[in-house]
C-alpha positions, 0 to 999 in steps of 0.5 A: 873724837879727834882721830876717826878710822875711815874706810873707802871700798873701791874696785880692786880693794877696801883700803882704811886708815885712821885719820885726824879729822882736824887736818885731813892727815893720816895717822896711821899707814893706809892698808888695803885688802883687796876685793873679788870681783864681784865683791858679795855683801858677807866677803865685804863685811870680812873685809871691813873687819879685818881692816878695822883688826889690823888697825887695832881700832875700837871706836866709830868707823866711817865707810864709803863704798861705790852706791847710793846709800839712803839711810844706811841701805844700799839702794843702787848697784851699777857698779857693785853686784846686784846682791847689795841692792836693798842690803842695810849696810850699816848693820852688815858693817857694824856686826863686824866692826862691833861699833857705830858705822856711818856709810855714804857714797864713796864721791861723796865722801871725797866731796866732803873731805874736798870741801872742808879740808881740801881744795874746795875749802871756803868755795861758795857756791856750788863744788862738783867733785867727780872721780874717773875710775871704772865709772864716773863717781860725783859728789856735790856740795853747795855752800859747804853743805853736801847733796848727797847720791848725785849720779852724773856719771849716769847722765845720758851723753853721746847716747850712753851713760857718760862714765862709759864715754869718758871714765878712766876705764874708757881709755884704757877699754879703747886704747885712747891716747891721753889727749884723745881721752881728756878730750872726752872728759873735757866735752863731759866737763862743759856739759856739767858746766852748762847744767850745773854752773858750779864754781868749782871742778875737783877732779879724782879718783885712782888716776889722780895719783902723783904720776899719772896726774902729770900725764893728763891733768894738763890737757884739761880745758874748760871755760867759765869754771875752776878745775882742780885735782883733789888734794887728798888724791886717791886717799879723799874718800878715806878722808872723807868717811872718817869726817862723815863719821866724825860728824855724828 
């Protein structure tokens, strides 16, 4: 199939679109359904079903969500409700989709999109994608192959999880000016470079929107490693979820 429905579940809503998996282009308009806080499994299953119905979609679906996913089972709940722990997410969503579902971590999905069709296409060695939002999601791709379920946002940094210090939510929570917040991001990126020596760091998430990125991205400074914004911006998770479903 050259067209697949991809769905990306975030903190404020779940959004989906039909993607041309050959190019990453959106075939349909993105449709978003707000998610309650917290979003419990049963309700999120209904929301995914609503997105599928909106697109009148019949076929496989890729779903990306902010959690570790192992063999279709949700294995972490750092940024979602603890009721998700141990839930067979594939079975849950397939009940509402009535077709095959591929479930993966949201930053992993974005990393797939960028490494295959985006700014990381053709990069040899390690590409590290970081999503800066409520937390810091991460996706690692080595020579074109995904290393799933990395959680770099939970590395200890300044005595706490790195995401408490450098996520976009930290800037909002502490009312930091762009210069002060990007100084924190630069510190964390230097730490990532020291540990992993990536060839490329890709920054994404909701803060990568066209307007906001012009405010902060020019302030990013990292030695010895190229840094780029996601080509697909905050739609990278949708595109990557569709590509993951197309793979299988």
